[in-house]
C-alpha positions as CSV (number, residue, x, y, z in Angstrom):
1,X,12.1,-10.9,-22.3
2,X,12.4,-7.8,-20.1
3,X,13.9,-8.1,-16.7
4,X,11.7,-7.4,-14.0
5,X,12.3,-4.2,-12.1
6,X,12.4,-5.7,-8.8
7,X,13.2,-9.4,-8.2
8,X,13.6,-11.4,-5.1
9,X,14.4,-14.9,-4.8
10,X,14.6,-17.1,-1.7
11,X,15.3,-14.1,0.9
12,X,15.8,-15.2,4.3
13,X,17.4,-13.5,7.4
14,X,17.9,-14.1,11.1
15,X,19.2,-11.7,13.7
16,X,19.9,-14.5,16.3
17,X,18.7,-18.3,16.2
18,X,15.1,-17.1,15.0
19,X,14.4,-16.3,11.3
20,X,12.8,-12.8,10.7
21,X,12.1,-13.8,7.1
22,X,12.2,-17.0,5.5
23,X,12.0,-17.9,1.7
24,X,10.6,-14.9,0.5
25,X,9.9,-14.7,-3.2
26,X,8.8,-11.4,-4.9
27,X,8.7,-10.1,-8.5
28,X,7.5,-6.7,-9.8
29,X,7.5,-6.1,-13.6
30,X,5.7,-2.6,-14.0
31,X,5.6,0.7,-12.9
32,X,2.6,1.3,-10.2
33,X,2.1,1.3,-6.6
34,X,2.6,-2.1,-4.8
35,X,1.4,-2.4,-1.2
36,X,3.5,-4.1,1.7
37,X,1.3,-5.2,4.3
38,X,2.3,-7.1,7.6
39,X,1.4,-6.9,11.4
40,X,4.1,-5.7,13.7
41,X,7.1,-7.8,13.9
42,X,5.8,-9.8,10.6
43,X,9.2,-9.4,8.8
44,X,8.1,-6.0,6.7
45,X,10.8,-3.7,7.8
46,X,13.6,-6.5,7.6
47,X,12.3,-7.0,3.9
48,X,12.4,-3.5,3.1
49,X,16.1,-2.9,4.4
50,X,17.4,-5.5,2.8
51,X,15.7,-4.4,-0.4
52,X,17.1,-0.9,-0.1
53,X,20.6,-2.1,0.9
54,X,20.5,-1.2,4.4
55,X,21.3,-4.7,5.6
56,X,22.7,-7.7,4.2
57,X,20.4,-10.9,3.9
58,X,21.4,-14.3,5.7
59,X,20.3,-16.1,2.4
60,X,18.7,-15.2,-1.1
61,X,19.1,-12.7,-3.8
62,X,17.9,-9.1,-4.6
63,X,17.9,-7.8,-8.0
64,X,16.9,-4.1,-8.8
65,X,16.5,-3.4,-12.6
66,X,18.4,-6.6,-13.1
67,X,21.7,-5.8,-11.0
68,X,22.4,-7.7,-8.1
69,X,22.2,-5.8,-4.5
70,X,25.0,-8.3,-3.3
71,X,27.5,-8.3,-6.2
72,X,27.1,-4.5,-7.2
73,X,25.7,-2.6,-4.1
74,X,26.5,0.9,-5.4
75,X,25.0,0.3,-8.7
76,X,21.9,-1.1,-7.5
77,X,21.4,1.5,-4.7
78,X,21.5,4.4,-7.6
79,X,18.1,2.6,-8.8
80,X,16.5,2.9,-5.6
81,X,14.7,5.8,-3.3
82,X,13.9,5.3,0.2
83,X,11.5,7.2,2.4
84,X,11.7,5.7,6.1
85,X,9.0,6.2,8.6
86,X,10.8,9.0,10.4
87,X,11.8,11.1,7.1
88,X,15.9,11.6,7.3
89,X,15.8,15.6,7.2
90,X,18.2,18.0,8.5
91,X,16.1,20.6,10.0
92,X,19.1,23.4,9.9
93,X,19.4,23.1,6.2
94,X,17.2,25.0,3.7
95,X,15.2,22.6,1.0
96,X,17.8,23.2,-1.5
97,X,20.7,22.5,0.8
98,X,19.1,19.4,1.9
99,X,18.5,18.0,-1.7
100,X,21.7,19.1,-2.9
101,X,23.5,17.1,0.0
102,X,21.1,14.1,-1.0
103,X,21.9,14.4,-4.5
104,X,25.6,14.2,-3.4
105,X,25.0,10.9,-1.4
106,X,23.6,9.4,-4.6
107,X,26.8,10.2,-6.5
108,X,24.9,12.3,-9.1
109,X,27.5,14.4,-11.4
110,X,27.4,18.2,-10.6
111,X,26.0,19.0,-14.3
112,X,22.9,16.7,-13.3
113,X,22.5,18.0,-9.9
114,X,20.9,21.2,-10.2
115,X,18.2,20.2,-13.1
116,X,17.3,17.0,-11.1
117,X,16.9,19.0,-7.8
118,X,14.9,21.5,-9.8
119,X,12.6,18.7,-11.2
120,X,12.1,17.0,-7.7
121,X,11.3,20.3,-6.2
122,X,8.5,21.1,-8.9
123,X,7.4,17.5,-8.8
124,X,6.9,17.8,-5.2
125,X,5.3,20.9,-4.9
126,X,8.1,22.6,-2.6
127,X,10.0,24.9,-5.4
128,X,8.5,27.8,-3.7
129,X,10.1,26.9,-0.4
130,X,13.6,26.4,-1.9
131,X,15.3,28.9,0.5
132,X,13.4,27.9,3.7
133,X,14.8,25.8,6.6
134,X,13.3,22.7,6.7
135,X,12.4,23.3,10.6
136,X,10.1,26.0,9.5
137,X,8.0,23.6,7.1
138,X,4.8,22.1,8.2
139,X,4.5,18.3,8.6
140,X,2.9,18.0,5.2
141,X,5.5,19.8,3.5
142,X,8.5,18.2,5.5
143,X,7.0,14.8,4.1
144,X,7.2,16.3,0.4
145,X,10.9,17.3,0.8
146,X,11.3,13.8,2.1
147,X,9.7,12.4,-1.2
148,X,11.9,14.7,-3.2
149,X,15.0,13.3,-1.6
150,X,13.6,9.7,-2.6
151,X,13.2,10.5,-6.4
152,X,15.9,13.3,-6.9
153,X,18.1,10.7,-8.6
154,X,15.5,9.3,-10.7
155,X,15.3,6.0,-9.3
156,X,13.3,3.0,-10.9
157,X,12.1,2.0,-7.4
158,X,10.9,4.2,-4.6
159,X,10.3,2.8,-1.2
160,X,7.9,4.5,1.0
161,X,7.6,3.3,4.6
162,X,4.4,4.9,6.2
163,X,4.5,8.3,4.3
164,X,1.0,9.5,5.4
165,X,1.6,8.7,8.9
166,X,0.8,11.8,11.6
167,X,-0.5,13.9,8.7
168,X,-3.8,15.6,8.7
169,X,-6.5,14.6,6.4
170,X,-5.9,17.3,3.9
171,X,-2.0,16.4,4.0
172,X,-2.9,12.9,3.5
173,X,-5.1,13.7,0.3
174,X,-2.0,15.8,-1.3
175,X,0.8,13.4,-0.3
176,X,-1.6,10.4,-1.8
177,X,-2.0,12.7,-5.0
178,X,1.7,13.1,-5.0
179,X,2.3,9.3,-4.7
180,X,0.1,8.5,-7.3
181,X,2.0,10.9,-9.5
182,X,5.5,9.8,-9.2
183,X,4.3,6.3,-9.8
184,X,3.5,6.7,-13.3
185,X,7.1,6.0,-14.4
186,X,8.5,3.9,-11.8
187,X,7.9,1.1,-9.0
188,X,6.4,2.6,-5.6
189,X,6.4,0.1,-2.5
190,X,4.3,1.5,-0.4
191,X,4.1,0.1,3.4
192,X,1.4,1.2,5.7
193,X,-0.8,0.4,8.6
194,X,-3.5,2.2,7.4
195,X,-5.5,-0.6,5.5
196,X,-7.9,2.0,3.8
197,X,-4.6,4.1,2.3
198,X,-3.5,0.8,0.7
199,X,-6.9,-0.2,-0.7
200,X,-7.0,3.6,-2.3
201,X,-3.5,3.5,-3.7
202,X,-2.4,0.2,-4.6
203,X,-2.6,-2.0,-7.6
204,X,-1.1,-4.9,-6.2
205,X,-0.6,-6.2,-2.9
206,X,2.4,-8.5,-1.1
207,X,1.5,-9.5,2.5
208,X,4.2,-10.9,4.9
209,X,3.2,-12.8,8.2
210,X,5.6,-14.6,10.5
211,X,8.3,-14.0,8.0
212,X,6.9,-15.6,4.8
213,X,4.6,-14.2,2.1
214,X,1.1,-15.2,2.6
215,X,-0.6,-13.2,-0.2
216,X,0.8,-12.1,-3.4
217,X,-2.1,-10.6,-6.0
218,X,-3.9,-7.8,-7.2
219,X,-6.0,-5.5,-5.0
220,X,-9.1,-6.9,-6.7
221,X,-8.3,-10.4,-5.6
222,X,-7.3,-9.1,-2.0
223,X,-10.7,-7.3,-1.6
224,X,-12.6,-10.5,-2.8
225,X,-10.3,-13.0,-0.9
226,X,-12.9,-13.5,1.7
227,X,-16.4,-14.6,0.2
228,X,-19.1,-12.1,1.1
229,X,-21.6,-13.5,3.3
230,X,-24.3,-11.0,3.3
231,X,-26.5,-8.4,1.3
232,X,-27.5,-5.0,1.4
233,X,-31.3,-4.4,0.3
234,X,-33.1,-1.1,0.2
235,X,-36.8,-1.6,0.3
236,X,-39.3,0.9,0.0
237,X,-42.1,-1.0,1.8
238,X,-39.8,-3.2,3.9
239,X,-41.6,-6.3,5.9
240,X,-40.8,-7.2,9.9
241,X,-37.4,-8.8,10.3
242,X,-38.9,-12.0,11.4
243,X,-40.6,-12.0,7.8
244,X,-37.0,-11.6,6.3
245,X,-35.6,-14.2,8.3
246,X,-37.9,-16.7,7.0
247,X,-36.2,-16.6,3.5
248,X,-34.2,-20.0,3.2
249,X,-30.5,-19.2,3.9
250,X,-30.8,-16.0,5.7
251,X,-29.0,-16.4,9.3
252,X,-29.6,-12.8,10.5
253,X,-31.6,-9.6,9.8
254,X,-29.8,-6.0,10.7
255,X,-32.0,-2.9,9.9
256,X,-29.6,-0.1,9.3
257,X,-32.0,2.5,8.5
258,X,-36.0,2.3,8.0
259,X,-35.6,1.0,4.5
260,X,-32.3,-0.2,4.4
261,X,-31.4,-3.7,5.8
262,X,-28.3,-6.2,5.7
263,X,-29.1,-10.0,5.2
264,X,-26.6,-12.2,6.4
265,X,-26.6,-15.6,4.8
266,X,-24.7,-19.1,5.0
267,X,-22.9,-19.5,1.7
268,X,-26.3,-20.2,-0.5
269,X,-25.7,-19.4,-4.3
270,X,-29.2,-18.8,-5.0
271,X,-29.8,-16.3,-2.1
272,X,-30.1,-13.3,-4.4
273,X,-32.7,-14.8,-6.8
274,X,-34.7,-16.1,-3.6
275,X,-34.7,-12.6,-1.9
276,X,-35.9,-10.8,-5.2
277,X,-38.6,-13.6,-5.7
278,X,-39.8,-13.0,-2.1
279,X,-40.0,-9.3,-2.9
280,X,-41.9,-9.8,-5.9
281,X,-44.4,-11.7,-4.2
282,X,-44.9,-10.1,-1.0
283,X,-44.8,-6.4,-2.5
284,X,-41.5,-5.1,-0.7
285,X,-40.8,-2.9,-3.5
286,X,-37.0,-3.9,-3.8
287,X,-35.0,-0.9,-5.2
288,X,-31.6,-2.2,-4.5
289,X,-29.5,-5.2,-3.9
290,X,-25.8,-6.0,-3.8
291,X,-23.3,-8.3,-2.2
292,X,-21.5,-6.6,1.2
293,X,-17.9,-6.8,0.4
294,X,-15.9,-8.0,3.5
295,X,-14.0,-5.1,5.3
296,X,-10.4,-4.8,4.5
297,X,-9.5,-5.0,8.2
298,X,-11.3,-8.4,8.3
299,X,-9.2,-9.9,5.4
300,X,-6.1,-8.4,6.9
301,X,-7.3,-10.5,10.2
302,X,-8.0,-13.7,8.2
303,X,-4.8,-13.8,6.3
304,X,-3.0,-12.8,9.3
305,X,-4.3,-15.7,11.5
306,X,-2.9,-18.1,8.8
């Protein structure tokens, strides 16, 4: 059986008398983007710092590609690339100088450095800025250089903490495409407070609250965590709101436009059939009906409250 790329068992840590995280178990078996969610102070940063070897845990085990972070930290860290929320850039170095320095920190051999740096630059779209000082790059390109240093040694796991923070919309789209590209052949653990970014990028979600895992499943399961309780309708010949509210199970009616309406209902499994039947009977000319998915922010709020 193939070893998981990331395996965390019973991970716990305390800074003083209180536990920052407690009994966290996590396993990632295949390449792709995994979202790490959590409120401020939930234990997300502590987990990332332990995972990247920047902090020794109080209890528990971390394995990267089958290598124990506690027993063989140097070998395990060779398998990890990390981009913190504030990229560790040296503004007075050129892109080439900086990436050469980072490759040296990863104990890469001199023979491997040059081709690896060239590949990282090309992959991150900064090859044409090789000789430019980092201070003279835009925010988006600085972030690209930050990602380049995280992948220069070809790690199996890349941890990105708020990688789109502070970027303009065009830069966010570019960095998002880059993250998708580098996740084709490695695990990318993507931490962000921008829930829409997580929803767009991630195939799997791990959510930490009060130091414990409260959700671990696919993005689809996350989106469907809260049962929908409203329908969206498009009616060519809509009736008055009070007529719609007479349908059994409807609790509230909101007209979004002249012909589009949201119907809130109380957990009734047959509500769709009832609305369709009423439309046919009264000649409302129903053109579209669909369940209104719960907003990702609302799902996050409900999970946080647990």
